[in-house]
C-alpha positions as CSV (number, residue, x, y, z in Angstrom):
1,M,12.1,-62.1,-17.8
2,A,11.0,-62.4,-14.2
3,R,14.2,-60.9,-13.0
4,L,14.0,-58.0,-15.4
5,K,10.4,-57.3,-14.2
6,T,11.5,-57.4,-10.6
7,N,14.4,-55.1,-11.3
8,N,12.1,-52.6,-13.1
9,D,9.8,-52.6,-10.1
10,G,12.7,-51.5,-7.9
11,D,12.9,-54.6,-5.7
12,L,16.5,-55.3,-6.3
13,P,19.2,-53.1,-4.7
14,T,20.9,-50.6,-6.9
15,E,24.4,-49.0,-6.6
16,S,25.0,-45.3,-6.9
17,C,27.5,-43.9,-9.4
18,V,30.5,-43.9,-7.2
19,N,32.8,-42.5,-9.9
20,G,30.7,-39.5,-10.7
21,Y,28.7,-38.5,-13.7
22,V,29.4,-37.4,-17.3
23,Y,27.2,-34.7,-18.8
24,E,26.8,-34.1,-22.5
25,P,24.2,-31.5,-23.3
26,M,22.4,-31.6,-26.6
27,E,22.8,-28.7,-29.1
28,T,19.3,-27.5,-28.1
29,Q,20.2,-27.3,-24.4
30,Y,22.1,-24.7,-22.4
31,P,25.5,-26.2,-21.7
32,S,26.1,-24.9,-18.2
33,T,23.6,-25.7,-15.4
34,I,23.5,-26.2,-11.6
35,V,22.4,-29.8,-12.3
36,A,25.8,-30.6,-13.8
37,E,27.8,-28.4,-11.4
38,W,26.4,-30.0,-8.2
39,D,25.2,-33.4,-9.6
40,L,21.5,-32.8,-9.0
41,V,20.6,-36.2,-10.5
42,C,19.5,-39.6,-9.3
43,E,18.9,-39.4,-5.5
44,N,19.5,-35.7,-5.6
45,S,17.2,-35.0,-8.6
46,W,14.6,-33.5,-6.2
47,K,16.9,-30.6,-5.4
48,N,16.4,-29.0,-8.9
49,P,12.7,-28.4,-8.7
50,F,13.1,-27.7,-5.0
51,S,15.2,-24.7,-5.9
52,T,12.4,-23.4,-8.0
53,S,9.9,-23.9,-5.1
54,V,12.2,-21.9,-2.8
55,Y,12.4,-19.1,-5.3
56,M,8.6,-19.0,-5.6
57,F,8.3,-18.9,-1.8
58,G,10.7,-16.0,-1.8
59,M,8.4,-14.2,-4.3
60,M,5.5,-14.7,-1.9
61,M,7.4,-13.3,1.1
62,G,8.6,-10.4,-1.1
63,F,5.1,-9.3,-2.0
64,L,4.0,-9.6,1.7
65,S,7.0,-7.7,3.1
66,G,6.9,-5.3,0.1
67,G,3.5,-4.0,1.0
68,F,4.6,-3.3,4.5
69,L,7.9,-1.6,3.5
70,C,6.1,0.6,0.9
71,G,3.7,1.8,3.6
72,L,6.4,2.2,6.2
73,L,9.3,3.8,4.2
74,G,7.5,5.2,1.2
75,R,7.2,3.8,-2.3
76,K,10.5,5.3,-3.5
77,K,12.7,4.3,-0.5
78,A,11.3,0.8,-0.6
79,L,12.0,0.5,-4.3
80,Y,15.5,1.8,-3.9
81,L,16.2,-0.5,-0.9
82,A,14.9,-3.5,-2.8
83,T,17.1,-2.7,-5.8
84,I,20.2,-2.5,-3.5
85,F,19.3,-6.0,-2.1
86,E,18.6,-7.3,-5.5
87,C,22.0,-6.3,-6.8
88,A,23.7,-7.5,-3.6
89,F,22.1,-11.0,-3.6
90,G,22.2,-11.3,-7.4
91,L,26.0,-10.7,-7.2
92,A,26.2,-13.2,-4.3
93,V,24.3,-15.9,-6.3
94,T,26.9,-15.6,-9.1
95,F,29.6,-16.7,-6.7
96,A,27.5,-19.3,-4.7
97,P,30.0,-22.0,-3.5
98,N,27.4,-24.8,-3.2
99,Y,23.8,-25.7,-3.6
100,E,22.7,-24.7,-0.1
101,W,24.1,-21.2,-0.5
102,Y,22.6,-21.0,-4.0
103,I,19.0,-21.6,-2.9
104,A,19.3,-19.4,0.2
105,L,20.6,-16.5,-1.8
106,R,18.0,-17.0,-4.5
107,F,15.3,-16.9,-1.9
108,F,16.4,-13.4,-0.9
109,L,17.0,-12.4,-4.5
110,S,13.4,-13.3,-5.5
111,A,12.0,-11.5,-2.4
112,A,13.9,-8.3,-3.4
113,C,12.7,-8.5,-7.0
114,T,9.0,-8.8,-6.0
115,V,9.3,-5.9,-3.5
116,K,10.4,-3.9,-6.6
117,V,7.4,-5.2,-8.6
118,A,5.0,-4.3,-5.7
119,A,6.5,-0.8,-5.3
120,I,6.5,0.0,-9.0
121,S,2.9,-1.2,-9.4
122,V,1.6,1.0,-6.6
123,I,3.7,4.0,-7.8
124,I,2.2,3.7,-11.3
125,V,-1.3,3.8,-9.9
126,E,-0.6,6.8,-7.6
127,V,1.3,9.1,-10.0
128,T,-0.7,8.7,-13.2
129,T,-4.2,9.6,-14.3
130,A,-6.7,6.9,-15.0
131,R,-6.8,7.4,-18.8
132,Y,-3.0,6.8,-19.3
133,R,-2.4,4.5,-16.4
134,A,-2.6,1.4,-18.6
135,F,0.1,2.8,-20.9
136,F,2.6,3.1,-18.0
137,S,1.6,-0.3,-16.7
138,A,2.0,-1.8,-20.1
139,G,5.5,-0.3,-20.3
140,S,6.4,-2.0,-17.0
141,S,4.9,-5.3,-18.1
142,L,6.7,-5.3,-21.4
143,C,10.0,-4.6,-19.6
144,F,9.5,-7.4,-17.1
145,Q,7.6,-10.0,-19.1
146,C,9.0,-9.5,-22.6
147,F,12.2,-7.4,-23.0
148,Y,13.9,-8.7,-19.9
149,R,13.1,-12.4,-20.6
150,A,14.1,-12.0,-24.3
151,L,17.3,-10.4,-23.2
152,H,18.0,-13.5,-21.1
153,A,17.7,-15.8,-24.1
154,L,19.8,-13.5,-26.3
155,F,22.6,-13.3,-23.7
156,A,22.4,-17.1,-23.2
157,M,23.2,-17.7,-26.9
158,F,26.7,-16.2,-26.4
159,I,27.5,-16.7,-22.7
160,H,27.7,-20.4,-22.0
161,N,28.5,-20.3,-18.3
162,W,25.6,-19.9,-16.0
163,R,27.5,-17.8,-13.5
164,Y,28.7,-15.2,-16.1
165,L,25.2,-15.2,-17.6
166,H,23.6,-14.5,-14.2
167,L,26.1,-11.7,-13.6
168,T,25.3,-10.2,-17.0
169,I,21.5,-10.2,-16.5
170,M,22.0,-8.2,-13.3
171,V,23.2,-5.2,-15.2
172,P,19.7,-3.6,-15.5
173,G,19.4,-3.8,-11.7
174,F,22.7,-1.9,-11.3
175,I,21.5,0.7,-13.7
176,G,18.3,1.0,-11.7
177,L,20.3,2.2,-8.7
178,F,20.9,5.5,-10.5
179,T,17.6,5.9,-12.4
180,I,15.5,5.5,-9.2
181,L,17.1,8.6,-7.7
182,W,15.3,10.7,-10.4
183,M,11.9,9.2,-9.4
184,P,9.5,11.2,-7.3
185,E,7.9,9.9,-4.1
186,S,4.2,9.2,-4.4
187,P,2.2,12.3,-3.5
188,R,-0.6,10.2,-2.2
189,W,1.7,8.4,0.2
190,L,3.0,11.7,1.4
191,V,-0.5,13.0,2.1
192,S,-1.3,9.8,4.0
193,Q,1.7,10.5,6.2
194,D,0.6,14.2,6.8
195,K,3.4,15.5,4.6
196,D,1.1,17.8,2.5
197,R,3.8,20.3,1.8
198,K,6.2,17.7,0.3
199,A,3.3,16.3,-1.7
200,L,2.6,19.7,-3.2
201,K,6.3,20.2,-4.0
202,T,6.3,16.9,-5.9
203,L,3.2,17.9,-7.8
204,Y,4.8,21.3,-8.6
205,K,7.8,19.5,-10.1
206,A,5.5,17.5,-12.3
207,Y,3.7,20.7,-13.3
208,R,7.1,22.3,-14.4
209,I,8.1,19.2,-16.4
210,N,4.7,18.9,-18.1
211,S,4.7,22.6,-19.0
212,T,8.2,22.6,-20.5
213,C,7.0,22.6,-24.1
214,K,4.2,25.1,-23.5
215,S,4.5,28.8,-24.3
216,G,4.0,31.5,-21.7
217,P,5.3,32.1,-18.2
218,R,5.3,29.3,-15.6
219,L,4.0,29.8,-12.1
220,N,6.4,29.8,-9.2
221,F,5.6,27.5,-6.2
222,E,3.6,30.1,-4.3
223,E,1.6,31.0,-7.3
224,F,1.0,27.3,-8.0
225,L,-0.4,27.0,-4.4
226,E,-2.7,30.0,-5.0
227,E,-3.9,28.6,-8.3
228,T,-4.7,25.2,-7.0
229,G,-6.3,26.5,-3.8
230,Y,-3.7,25.1,-1.3
231,S,-2.0,28.3,-0.2
232,H,-3.2,27.6,3.4
233,V,-0.9,24.5,3.6
234,T,2.0,25.2,5.9
235,D,5.3,23.4,6.5
236,D,4.9,19.7,7.5
237,P,5.2,19.0,11.2
238,K,8.5,17.5,12.2
239,K,8.3,14.1,13.8
240,P,11.1,12.9,16.1
241,K,13.2,10.1,14.6
242,K,12.8,6.8,16.4
243,S,15.6,4.3,17.0
244,F,15.3,0.9,15.3
245,K,13.9,-1.8,17.6
246,L,13.3,-5.3,16.2
247,T,10.3,-6.0,18.4
248,E,8.6,-2.7,17.3
249,F,9.5,-3.6,13.7
250,L,7.9,-7.0,13.9
251,R,4.9,-5.6,15.8
252,G,4.5,-3.0,13.0
253,F,4.8,-5.7,10.4
254,G,2.0,-7.7,12.0
255,K,-0.1,-4.5,12.4
256,G,0.5,-3.6,8.7
257,F,-0.4,-7.1,7.6
258,A,-3.7,-6.9,9.4
259,A,-4.5,-3.3,8.2
260,P,-6.4,-4.4,5.0
261,Y,-8.8,-6.4,7.2
262,Q,-9.7,-3.6,9.7
263,N,-13.4,-3.2,8.7
264,A,-15.9,-5.3,6.8
265,D,-15.7,-3.5,3.5
266,I,-11.9,-3.4,3.2
267,A,-11.7,-7.0,4.5
268,K,-14.1,-8.1,1.8
269,R,-12.0,-6.5,-0.9
270,S,-8.8,-7.9,0.5
271,I,-10.1,-11.5,0.8
272,I,-11.7,-11.5,-2.7
273,S,-8.5,-9.9,-4.2
274,T,-6.4,-12.7,-2.6
275,F,-8.7,-15.4,-4.1
276,L,-8.5,-13.6,-7.5
277,F,-4.7,-13.6,-7.5
278,T,-4.7,-17.3,-6.4
279,G,-7.0,-18.3,-9.2
280,Q,-5.1,-16.1,-11.7
281,M,-1.7,-17.5,-10.8
282,C,-3.0,-21.1,-10.7
283,A,-4.6,-20.8,-14.1
284,F,-1.9,-18.7,-15.8
285,F,1.1,-20.7,-14.7
286,G,-0.8,-24.0,-14.9
287,M,-1.7,-23.3,-18.6
288,L,1.9,-22.0,-19.2
289,F,3.4,-25.3,-18.0
290,Y,0.7,-27.4,-19.6
291,T,1.3,-26.0,-23.1
292,Q,5.1,-26.4,-23.0
293,V,5.1,-29.0,-25.7
294,I,7.4,-27.1,-28.1
295,R,10.6,-29.0,-28.8
296,G,13.6,-27.2,-30.2
297,S,16.4,-24.8,-29.3
298,V,16.0,-23.6,-25.7
299,Y,17.1,-20.1,-26.8
300,Y,14.4,-19.8,-29.5
301,V,11.7,-21.3,-27.3
302,S,12.5,-18.9,-24.5
303,M,12.5,-16.0,-26.9
304,L,9.1,-17.2,-28.3
305,N,7.6,-17.5,-24.8
306,A,8.8,-14.0,-24.0
307,L,7.1,-12.6,-27.2
308,T,3.8,-14.3,-26.4
309,S,3.3,-11.8,-23.5
310,V,3.0,-8.9,-26.0
311,P,-0.6,-9.6,-27.2
312,G,-1.9,-9.7,-23.7
313,V,-0.3,-6.4,-22.8
314,L,-1.7,-4.8,-25.9
315,I,-5.2,-6.1,-25.2
316,S,-5.2,-4.8,-21.6
317,T,-3.8,-1.5,-22.5
318,L,-6.3,-0.8,-25.3
319,L,-9.3,-1.9,-23.2
320,Y,-8.3,0.3,-20.2
321,W,-7.4,3.2,-22.4
322,R,-10.7,3.2,-24.3
323,L,-13.0,2.2,-21.4
324,K,-13.3,3.9,-18.0
325,S,-14.5,0.8,-16.3
326,R,-11.9,-1.5,-14.7
327,K,-14.3,-4.3,-13.8
328,K,-16.2,-5.0,-17.0
329,P,-13.2,-5.7,-19.3
330,L,-11.8,-8.1,-16.6
331,L,-15.2,-9.9,-16.4
332,T,-15.3,-10.2,-20.2
333,L,-11.8,-11.7,-20.4
334,Y,-12.5,-14.2,-17.6
335,A,-15.8,-15.3,-19.3
336,I,-14.3,-15.8,-22.7
337,A,-11.1,-17.5,-21.4
338,G,-13.1,-19.8,-19.1
339,T,-15.6,-20.8,-21.9
340,V,-12.8,-21.4,-24.4
341,L,-11.0,-23.7,-22.0
342,L,-14.1,-25.6,-21.0
343,V,-15.0,-26.2,-24.7
344,G,-11.5,-27.3,-25.6
345,G,-11.1,-29.5,-22.5
346,L,-14.5,-31.2,-22.7
347,Y,-14.1,-31.8,-26.5
348,T,-10.7,-33.5,-25.7
349,V,-12.0,-35.6,-22.8
350,I,-15.3,-36.7,-24.3
351,G,-14.5,-36.7,-28.0
352,K,-10.9,-38.0,-27.7
353,P,-9.9,-36.5,-31.1
354,E,-6.7,-37.8,-32.8
355,S,-5.5,-34.2,-33.4
356,E,-4.2,-32.0,-30.6
357,I,-5.0,-28.8,-32.6
358,P,-8.3,-27.9,-30.9
359,L,-6.8,-28.2,-27.4
360,I,-3.6,-26.3,-28.4
361,V,-5.6,-23.5,-29.9
362,S,-8.0,-23.1,-27.0
363,C,-5.1,-23.2,-24.5
364,N,-3.1,-20.5,-26.3
365,I,-6.1,-18.3,-26.7
366,A,-6.7,-18.6,-23.0
367,L,-3.0,-17.8,-22.3
368,V,-3.2,-14.5,-24.2
369,L,-6.4,-13.5,-22.4
370,L,-4.9,-14.6,-19.0
371,G,-1.9,-12.4,-19.7
372,A,-4.2,-9.5,-20.3
373,A,-6.2,-10.2,-17.2
374,L,-3.0,-10.3,-15.1
375,N,-2.0,-6.9,-16.3
376,M,-5.5,-5.6,-15.5
377,L,-5.4,-7.1,-12.0
378,F,-2.2,-5.1,-11.3
379,I,-4.1,-1.9,-12.1
380,Y,-7.6,-2.7,-10.8
381,T,-6.6,-4.3,-7.4
382,P,-4.5,-1.3,-6.1
383,E,-7.3,1.0,-6.9
384,L,-9.6,-0.9,-4.5
385,F,-7.6,0.3,-1.5
386,P,-7.0,3.8,-0.1
387,S,-3.5,5.2,-0.2
388,S,-2.7,4.6,3.5
389,I,-3.0,0.8,3.0
390,R,-2.8,0.4,-0.8
391,S,0.6,-1.1,-0.8
392,Q,-0.2,-3.5,2.0
393,G,-3.5,-4.6,0.6
394,F,-2.0,-5.2,-2.9
395,G,1.0,-6.9,-1.3
396,N,-1.1,-9.3,0.7
397,A,-3.3,-10.2,-2.2
398,T,-0.4,-10.8,-4.6
399,G,1.8,-12.5,-2.0
400,L,-0.8,-15.0,-0.6
401,G,-2.1,-15.5,-4.2
402,R,1.3,-17.1,-5.1
403,V,-0.1,-20.3,-3.5
404,G,-1.9,-20.7,-6.8
405,S,1.3,-21.2,-8.7
406,I,2.2,-24.0,-6.3
407,L,-1.2,-25.7,-6.7
408,C,-1.1,-25.8,-10.5
409,S,1.7,-28.5,-10.6
410,F,-0.7,-30.9,-8.8
411,I,-3.6,-30.0,-11.1
412,N,-1.4,-30.8,-14.2
413,Q,-0.6,-34.2,-12.7
414,L,-4.3,-35.1,-13.2
415,D,-3.6,-35.2,-17.0
416,L,-1.9,-38.6,-16.4
417,Q,-4.2,-39.8,-13.6
418,L,-7.7,-38.9,-14.8
419,G,-7.3,-38.3,-18.5
420,H,-5.8,-36.0,-21.1
421,G,-7.5,-32.6,-21.0
422,V,-8.9,-32.8,-17.4
423,P,-6.6,-30.0,-16.1
424,V,-7.9,-27.7,-18.9
425,I,-11.5,-28.3,-17.7
426,I,-10.4,-27.5,-14.1
427,Y,-8.7,-24.2,-15.2
428,G,-11.8,-23.3,-17.2
429,G,-13.9,-23.8,-14.0
430,I,-11.4,-21.7,-12.0
431,L,-11.8,-18.8,-14.5
432,L,-15.6,-18.9,-14.3
433,L,-15.2,-18.8,-10.5
434,Q,-12.9,-15.8,-11.1
435,F,-15.8,-14.2,-13.0
436,A,-18.2,-14.7,-10.1
437,L,-15.7,-13.3,-7.5
438,T,-15.0,-10.2,-9.6
439,C,-18.8,-9.5,-9.7
440,C,-18.6,-9.1,-5.9
441,L,-16.0,-6.3,-6.1
442,P,-16.9,-2.6,-6.5
443,E,-16.3,-0.8,-9.8
444,T,-13.5,1.7,-10.1
445,D,-12.6,4.1,-12.9
446,G,-9.2,5.1,-11.6
447,E,-10.3,8.6,-10.6
448,N,-10.7,10.2,-7.2
449,L,-8.9,7.3,-5.4
450,A,-9.3,7.3,-1.6
451,D,-6.3,8.3,0.6
452,V,-7.5,7.1,4.0
453,V,-9.7,4.3,5.4
454,H,-13.1,5.5,6.5
455,S,-14.8,3.8,9.4
456,E,-18.4,2.6,9.2
457,E,-19.5,5.6,11.2
458,D,-18.0,8.0,8.6
459,K,-20.1,6.5,5.8
């Protein structure tokens, strides 16, 4: 017995599996994984979660660089460039020869994907009206959070090799290479770059499309300018093309990163937005990982997780469609979600009930509300910044806010160290802090968004 105890404590030397490993997945598991292909077990078991950490770090860098690229190249060009890199690195991941290449390529793949998300979020804000902005944002959220994830689970049922599966799920990205060509550039970005004539041509194309089903003659471009009061706008001034220099590019990246902090008002919005995304990511992903207690087929569980994003999207869409205020609905969601988590967590810690039902119900209610709050943040936050720095301000907040998704794993460990339900109390407190921080931000209604930063003297 003494020898067994000593061995369990790890004092006796152990021998590695010199003859390799045999993997036999259960029926509920996906049969082909990188764990089995590259033996990520025993002394190499840390490499599996590390690959996820590298992917998350790539997402952080993608948001930060995405804001800069959207401001430098334009929303459309940045989106198209990110899609090209997404397809290229996604294809390369499929043929990764070893673990090292796999995590390196996945880093750049995740960065490219989040540049796309940043560009799409800003485009939606800048080319739609306030009343219907939530509908377009909902469509984007449903595609990314529900349809795309559900498609993964569906394909995985029939494609039992992870390389072929990864190649298959890259198909929407390749389709995007052609559909993006039909997208317009953001008129607000064009105006911020002194390209007023191009901005008006973009708006004129929108006018022609919107009036397709209307009877009566349509205005030509010159008549359109007269009607809108912009007949005085002349051709855009031609700027000389500059050759690419790495030092200037890096200097521009640093300058762009600092742009959302150039005066007290903008800096306040940037810093609070960053803390909001940090708390949002921490609470959302923390609760998502904390509630993963469902056992069963990985395909059906993944499909169910994808479908749970639908209620949050519907709530955020209806609230922002019916209400002009962006701030008040967000405050309401944070207050309700925080209170629900505190009640459920405190009841579990203090009362120690035999049933998990109260905790499970409170956690899932909060998850739905957090999903809605995340969609609202993706609309509300870009509206806080003028067009000239909107992409960079939004990119900084979402990129730096990814730190929250790293912190949540440590918070969840407290469930074993301090007591069952403690992480839920912490997440409830974070959401109430989110409520207080949101109170410090100005209200927006989505109308009359600023295009340039005004100095303190201009106010």
